[in-house]
C-alpha positions, 0 to 999 in steps of 0.5 A, spaced: 415 205 665 417 204 672 412 203 678 415 210 680 413 213 674 406 210 674 405 213 681 407 220 679 402 219 673 396 217 677 398 223 682 398 228 676 391 225 674 388 226 680 391 233 681 389 235 674 382 232 676 382 237 682 384 243 677 378 241 673 373 241 678 376 248 681 376 251 673 369 249 673 367 253 679 372 259 676 376 258 682 382 260 678 388 260 682 386 254 686 385 250 679 392 253 676 396 251 683 393 244 681 395 244 674 402 246 676 403 241 681 401 236 676 406 238 671 411 238 676 410 231 678 409 228 671 414 224 668 417 227 662 416 220 657 409 217 657 405 222 659 405 227 653 397 227 653 396 229 660 402 234 660 398 237 654 392 237 657 395 240 663 398 246 659 391 247 655 388 248 662 393 253 665 392 257 658 384 256 660 385 259 667 390 265 664 384 266 658 379 267 664 383 272 667 383 276 661 391 275 661 391 273 653 398 273 652 400 268 658 394 264 655 397 264 648 404 262 651 401 256 654 397 254 648 403 255 643 406 250 648 401 245 647 401 246 639 408 245 639 408 238 642 409 233 636 403 228 638 398 234 637 394 232 643 389 237 644 391 241 637 384 243 635 382 245 642 389 249 643 388 252 636 381 254 638 383 257 644 389 261 641 384 264 636 380 266 641 386 269 645 388 273 639 381 275 637 381 278 644 388 281 643 385 285 637 390 280 632 384 279 627 389 275 622 392 271 627 385 269 630 382 268 623 388 263 622 387 259 628 380 259 628 380 256 621 385 251 622 381 249 628 375 248 624 378 244 619 380 239 624 374 238 628 368 242 624 363 247 627 362 242 633 368 245 636 365 252 636 358 250 640 358 253 647 363 258 645 361 266 644 358 266 637 363 272 635 369 267 634 365 263 629 363 269 625 370 271 624 371 265 619 364 264 617 363 265 610 370 263 608 370 261 601 370 253 600 371 252 608 365 253 611 358 250 610 
């Protein structure tokens, strides 16, 4: 990895952290800008995990803006990554976006996959309605 790539990676890391801080305070436009800037500077190779998390965070911004279609596009990019970074998280969020769009079969599929990867702890702090959709699935849930 070149020194230039490492410098770009450090810059992207700071941009992602700034985006996270804005996201926590629901300054969604500012958060989006930081994540987009991070994606523009991230090198293509060696920074796949940061790329996945920035994409997932952009999906969160869209989700919080109730733009579920955009959120689904972003989460699907994360899920398409070979390494599987943020997979359970992206599945959870995809399931939630499908739920909000009224696509209950797809929501249930994504939420159940997320549960199978991470368990019930992934649903902590989330609206109970998402867990209730998969609750009682024969042979999967406690």
